[in-house]
C-alpha positions in Angstrom: -16.6 3.5 12.0 -13.9 3.8 9.4 -11.3 1.1 9.4 -8.5 -0.1 7.2 -7.2 -3.5 8.1 -3.9 -4.8 6.6 -2.9 -8.4 6.5 -0.4 -10.7 4.7 2.9 -9.5 6.2 5.5 -12.0 7.3 9.1 -13.1 7.1 10.6 -14.3 3.8 14.0 -14.7 2.3 15.4 -12.4 -0.3 13.9 -13.2 -3.7 10.7 -14.4 -2.2 7.1 -13.0 -2.5 4.3 -11.8 -0.3 0.9 -10.4 -1.0 -0.5 -7.8 1.3 -4.2 -7.1 1.6 -6.0 -4.0 2.9 -9.7 -4.2 3.6 -11.4 -0.9 4.1 -14.9 -0.2 5.4 -17.1 2.1 7.3 -16.9 5.0 4.8 -19.9 7.0 3.9 -18.2 7.8 0.6 -15.7 5.2 -0.5 -12.2 6.6 -1.0 -11.1 6.7 -4.7 -7.4 6.8 -4.0 -5.7 4.0 -2.0 -2.0 3.9 -1.2 0.6 1.7 0.3 3.3 3.2 2.4 6.2 1.7 4.4 8.3 2.8 7.3 11.6 1.2 8.3 13.1 1.8 11.8 14.7 5.2 12.0 13.3 6.3 8.6 10.5 8.4 7.4 7.3 6.8 6.0 7.5 6.6 2.3 5.0 6.1 -0.4 5.2 2.8 -2.3 2.2 2.5 -4.6 -1.2 4.1 -5.3 -4.2 3.1 -7.2 -7.2 5.1 -8.3 -10.1 2.9 -7.4 -12.4 4.5 -10.0 -10.2 2.9 -12.7 -6.9 1.1 -12.6 -4.4 3.9 -12.8 -1.4 3.3 -10.6 1.7 4.9 -9.3 4.9 3.2 -8.1 7.9 4.5 -6.3 11.1 3.9 -8.3 12.4 1.6 -5.7 9.6 -1.0 -6.3 8.8 -0.6 -10.0 8.8 -3.9 -11.8 8.7 -5.8 -8.5 5.5 -4.7 -6.8 2.0 -4.6 -8.2 -1.0 -2.8 -6.6 -4.5 -4.0 -7.5 -8.0 -3.8 -6.2 -11.2 -5.7 -5.8 -13.9 -3.1 -5.5 -16.6 -5.7 -4.7 -14.6 -6.6 -1.6 -13.4 -3.0 -0.8 -9.9 -4.4 -0.7 -6.6 -3.4 -2.2 -3.6 -5.6 -2.6 0.1 -5.2 -2.9 1.9 -8.1 -4.6 5.5 -8.0 -3.7 8.0 -10.1 -5.7 11.8 -10.3 -5.8 11.9 -9.0 -2.3 15.1 -7.5 -1.0 16.3 -6.9 2.6 15.8 -3.2 2.0 12.1 -3.8 1.6 11.9 -4.7 5.3 9.5 -2.3 7.0 6.1 -1.9 8.5 3.6 -1.5 5.6 0.6 0.6 5.9 -2.4 1.2 3.6 -4.0 4.6 3.4 -7.1 6.2 1.9 -7.8 9.5 0.2 -10.0 11.3 -2.3 -8.5 12.7 -5.4 -8.7 13.1 -9.1 -7.0 10.4 -11.2 -4.0 12.6 -11.9 -4.0 13.8 -8.3 -4.0 10.3 -6.9 -1.0 9.3 -8.9 0.9 12.3 -7.4 0.1 11.6 -3.7 3.2 10.2 -2.0 3.4 12.0 1.3 1.9 10.9 4.6 -0.1 14.1 4.9 -1.8 13.5 1.5 -3.8 10.6 3.0 -6.6 10.9 5.5 -7.2 7.5 6.9 -4.6 4.8 7.8 -4.4 1.2 8.9 -2.4 -0.1 11.7 0.3 -1.7 9.5 1.6 -5.2 8.8 5.3 -6.1 9.2 7.4 -7.3 6.3 10.8 -8.8 7.1 13.2 -9.9 4.3 16.3 -11.8 5.3 19.4 -12.1 3.1 
């Protein structure tokens, strides 16, 4: 059974840091494109960062460039999202998602419909 399990969310003050983890398993063929999305109350789900798991190519939304870093540990089938210099506007439910794509394709995937499998999400709350 395919599962994506996020962890690491929590409440922090502005300027603080959190590291989210997403363990994925149960795939017959491991996904080669993993993404992090977020959804704030009343807003659409938006892409935050992607990583091509066959290498280390990454994509970041403009709103998080320079503050967030996506990384992976293939041996553990886990992707991470290191979030630094957090702002109140980063408050959202964060989801990881899995897809299959070419390198260039993976770096262009930023819509919910681009990804096939999803985790249940982990809440991040940043207070001012």
